[in-house]
Structure formats: C-alpha cells, structure tokens
C-alpha positions, 0 to 999 in steps of 0.5 A: 245097512246091507239089504239081505232080502233086498226089495220084494221081487217076483221069483223070476227076478230073484233067479235073474239076480242070483244068476247075475251074482254067480256070473262074473263076466264081461259087460252085458250086450245091453251096455251102450259102450261095450268093450271099446269103452276102455279108453273113455276120457274119464281119468282112465289110464292103463298102467302096470298090472297089479293086485292080480287084475289085468289092465288090458283091452276089454276092461274099463279102468279107473286110476286114482291117487292114494287118499283121493276119491275114486269115482266109478260111473255105471256105464249102463243106460238106465232102462225104462222098467228099472227096479233097482241098481246094485254095486259089488266087488269081486274077491280074488277067488271070484266070489261077490261082495255087495256094497251098495243098493239103490231103488228106482222107485223109492229113491232110497240108498242102502250100503252093505255092512262091509267094514273096509267101506264103512262111511266111505261110499256114495251112490248117486242117482245115475248109479255112479259109485264114489269111494273116498280116501282111496286105499291100496286095498281098493284095487278090485274089480267092481261091477255095476248091476241094473235089474229090471223085471226080466233082465240083469245088466252088468258093467265091470270097472277095474280100480287102480290106486297109485301112491307117490313115493317120498322124495329120495334121500341119500343116507348113511353117507360116507364121511369121505372117499379114498382114491383107488379104493372101492367104498360104500358111498351111501344109500338112496332111499324112497318110502311109501310108494305104490306100486314100487319104483326104480332108483337111479344114481347120478354123478354130476348129472350123468347116470352111473352104470354098474362097472365091476370094481368101480360102481356096484349097485345093490337094490332092494324093496320092502312092502309094509304088510299093513299099508301095502306101500313099498320102500325102495333102497339102492346102495352105491359102492364107488371107487373115487378118483381126484376127478371126483373132488367137488363132484355132486352125487344124486339119485332119483326114483321113477314111479307110476302115477295116475297120469303116467311115469314120473321122477323125483330127484334127491338133493346133491351130496358132495364127498370129501375125497382122500388122496395121498401126497404126491408133492411136498413144498416148503415155505419160509415165514417171514419172506426169506428175502427180508430175514436179518440177524435177530429174527425168528424163522418159521419153516412150514412144510406142506403136502398136496394130499388130502388130508394133508400130512400132519408131521414132517422131517426138517433138515437144517444146514449141515445136519444129516438127521431130520428133526421130527415136527408138525408142519412148522418148525421155528428157529429163534434169534438167527445169526448169519451162520444160519444161512444155507439150504433147509429141507423137509420131507414126509416121515414115511417117504423121505425121498419126497423132499423139498428145499429152499435157500435162506440168507440171513442178512447182516450189517456191521459198521466200524467207525475209527475213531469213534466216541469223543476225540480231542485234537489240536488245531492244525493236526491231521485226523484220518477218519474211516467208516468200514461196512461189512454186509450181506449185500450192498449197503448205503452210507450217509455222513451227518454233521450236527444233523446236516447231511454231508456230501462226502466222507470227512477228511482232515489233513489240517484241523480247523475250529470249524471242523469240530462237531458231532459226526455220524456215519449211518448205513442201511441194507437195501430191501431189508427193513429195519437193518440199520447201523450208526456210529458217532464221532464227537470231534473237539478241536483245541487251540491256544489263544491267538490275538490280533489287535486293530484300531480305527478312528471314527470319521468324526475324529472324536473317538477311536475303536480298538478291537481285540480278535481272539482265536482259540478253544476252549473259549478264551476269556478276554481282559482289557488293561491300560499299560502303566496304570494297570486299570481294567476296562470293563465297558466292552462289547463282544461278538458271538463265539463262532468256530473258535473265534470272537472279538472284544472291542472298546471305544475310547477318546484318549487325550494323550498317548496310551498303551492298551493290553488285551489278555486272552486265557483258556485252559491251555495258555494265557496270551497277551498283546498290546497296542499303542494308541495316539491321543485323539488330537494326533492323526495316525494310520488305521489298521484293517479289521480282521476278516471273519470266516463269513466275510472271507467266504464272501470275498473269496466268492467275489474274487472267484467271480472277478477271476471268472470274468477276467478269464472270460474276457481273455478267452474272447480276446484270444478268439478274436485275435485268432480270427483276425490273424487268419483273416490277415493271412488270407488277405496277404496271400491274395495280394501276393497272387495279384502282384505276381500277376501284375509283374508278369504283365510288366515283363511281357510288355518289356519283352514286346518292346525289346522285340520291336527294337530288334526288328527295327 
C-alpha cells in the first residue's frame, strides 16, 4: 500500500524529502559510482534513444527484453544512520510518482498503489528494485532514494525495453512475374517489434537496391496504440527477366535487442516467370523413321515460352491454309501419299514456324504366278516375285517351310519341284512392315512303268518289281497274262516325288508273263515282263535307281572324277618339271662336248705344225 504520510520523521527530515522529491537531477555527491557508473557490467547497454529519455553518458541504463524481469540496483552505499529507502519514477513532465518504500528499522516494505505496477514490484533488502513482466510503458527514469536524518541520497536509472519482432514473411505473393514488366512481387511483413526495425530484400542472397523502373521499395511502419509494438511492411515491385527463373527471393528484418543489433531472415519464395515464345519446334509421334502405311501420326507443336502456347496452326503437305488446333494434331490410317513436309506456327505470329519431313513407308509384293498352279511334268514355269518399297527390302524364298538359297526357276518341271512356295519380304528398320505371297505348285504326269526282275541267290525265287512314276499317284495292279488272275500279295514302297514301286516274289514252275498296270486320273498304262521257270537260268535286269541313290551315285562319281583330275594334274606338273630338268641337262652336255671338240682340234693343229717344221 502507498504510504501517504510515510514514517514518523522530524520536520527537517520531511523538508529534506520534499526537496529531494521536487529536485530531479543527477546522482548525489555521495554516490559511490557517480557518472562513470554508466558502463557497469550489470546487463547495461546503450541503445537507440526512445520514449524521450537520452541514453548518453551520465545515465545508468538497464536494458530488458519484453516480458522479462527488470532488475535495478540502487547503486548507493547504505549509510549508517539510514532511516528508509524509496523508489520513484518520473513522468515526462518531470513530476514524481512513488512506487515502493522500505524502512531500515522495521524491515517492512510498502508498495504504492500505482495501477500499472500492481503485483509487479519487488524491493530487496539492499534496495534493488525488480519489475516483472517488462512492458514498453516501463521505459522511464527511475530514482532510488536513501534518506537519513540529515540528508537524502539519489541514484537515477534509465530503463529500456526491447521486443524481438516476429520472423518476417513474404505475403501477398504474385502468382507469377512477367519479363519486361514492373510488377508487385509481394509484401515483407514483420510484427510486434520494439523499437521498430528495418526491412531488406534479397535476390539469390544479394541485397536488392532501388533502381528506377526495375526495383521499387515502399516501406511503412505502424504502432499498436495499446501494446506500443511496431509492425513493419516493405512492398517490392520488380521487373523480372529469364535469369530470375528458379531464383529465390527473401527478406530480413534488422532490429535492436538487449544485446545489440540482430537480424531475422524469412523463408525463400520462388516465382513462376512468364516470358514470350521465341522458338517453335515440331515433333512426330511415333518416331518418324518408323511410320508405315496404316499408322496414325500425331504432330506435336511446342513453344519455348512460359506458359507455353495452347493453340497452333498446322500446315499439311500441299495445303497453304493452316488448321487451327491444340498443340497436337492427329492423322489416322496414313497412306504413302501423306509423305511430305509438315509445319506448325503460332496463331498470332505465323512467321515463327517449324517444319519436319515425314516419309510414310510402304511395301508392295507381287508374286506371279500365285495361288494353286498345276503343270505337267517337263513343262517350263517362270516365277517372279516383284518388290516395290520406300527403301531397300529383304526377300526370302521358302519351300515347304524350308528356306531356299535362291529364287526358284523351272525350265523343265520334275515331280520333286511340286510343293508350297512362299515369297516373303520385309522392310528394314520398320517394325511390322512385312508381306508374303504363296504359290502351290502341282506337277502332274501320266503313269510311266519300268519292270525289272532278279533271281534270288538261292535260286528258289524271283523278285519282280514294277517301278511307276506319275502324279496323281497311280494305282498299281498285277496280273498273270493268259489266266488273267490278279496277284494281291504285293509289297509297295513309299510314294516320294511322284515315284514308288510294287514288287512280288514268285517261284514259277513254268514260263509266265506278268502284267503291271498303273492308272491315275490322266491315263492308264500297261507293261508286261516274261519270266522263265525257276529251273531255267536267265539274265537279271538292273533295279531302277531311286532319286536318293542317284544323288549318292552322282556324289561318288564326282568324287572319283575329282580324284582322277587331281592325279592327272599331279602327273602333268611332274612331267613339266622333268622336261625342264632334261632340257637343262642337254644344254650343259652340248657345252661340254663343244669344249672337248675344241681341245681335239687344237691337238691336231699342233701335230700338223710339228710335221711342217720337220
């Protein structure tokens, strides 16, 4: 409670107190610290001046954070004859307001009824005053007073309160920025600061300085009349370029605290940069190297602007007028006449155009003859497989699913030439572009018969064979001439390449004539063979050589011919070598004989000379 009358005192003491109350001024001459105490290490800092109180030399200042407890030492030596101590603060007009009283004798503490400090004060035995929950309104000049019987001592203290602002935020952000246009980027705002702070903008970590027509900064601050806290706002107008794509923008607030100047940074903000299209490109889907007849083509036009253009003009080969469409245009079931140059352009800027050449690949195959063809044995049959394609194509011939080494050619048909022929072609590097045509060749022939006979080495039986050639397969029937009886017990070989045989084994007791009849849809052929009785020896006829055996014989003949030719060549080489050797030997002999002749002639001349001399 406020002590209105105060402790009992003499008149002189009351006069001294009144004089002290009415005499705001510097520290009394009895202060143990004096003016030099302004830099004591008690959390004292000198900061910016505010609330009307200077913070220069000669003033003891206590800095406190908003909401903390303010601690103010009395800074006076307690005299021996102290009666009591009091704390007061001074209004802006200089009038005092007492807030706390402590008696040195009764050790009692009384707090004056000042609404703004109710339940917030604490006065210790050494007369240190503490104020809890520091407010901006606590920025005042407080004075500690120690009163004795004959004097009053005073020690003033300046209180400063600091409030850290909120972390700055970039609000009201532009949804996008446009190149070459000055546009508001956003507002950087920081709230609840005391004293007020400054806001700085950054682009990619570098400070943005005002530049006419490029960077425009507008700063403003507002104070809450109730809390006395400041809100700072900085608006940024910015002319973007393509270099600002993915560039981070930030802002910071610089403020003063109990320990000095500090800075808080905002979160990054990245803006979508709009810029006009400078180039147009065209794409073909699927890949234009693999387009074939029957495919669907999708043309896709792209602009490098942001946002990209949504509509284009598409120009087809031979059409001067463009077709307006979205960024894609589709052609279905294209033919070879769709080959050509395709273009696209911007709708509002037709000079900005892109083009591409498209080739629609095709493959045509014509087989002549084709389908089912029936020919007679010995006939000639020209076969052609004609290819027409957009690029080089491969051709493969197959006969009965077996690949042929070359195209078939028939100057004289044989039964083994019959079969199913397929001409197949494909276009390289174009998947799925294949064509094939088939020819089913049927080789017909009237039945041809050859009969042979052979006596078993035991001499007890004879084998009669009827070799038949023809197509369709002839039916074979054996009969005995004269009696007309039919022989049913026969053995037949497989029917291969228009040939097969039927044979019978008999042991005739007398001479007989056997008849072999072969018949198909074309003709009926009959042949007979006389067979002697088993007891009569006769010349056997050679068996018909089959195609397989004939090939083996041919191979053996080729081998024999090769060996003979090799031997002849070896003999020829040896003969040439021998001839050269003999020729050289004869030449040497002639030289020797000539030399010997010359010696004989010399001897005869010498003898004649001797005779002449004699």
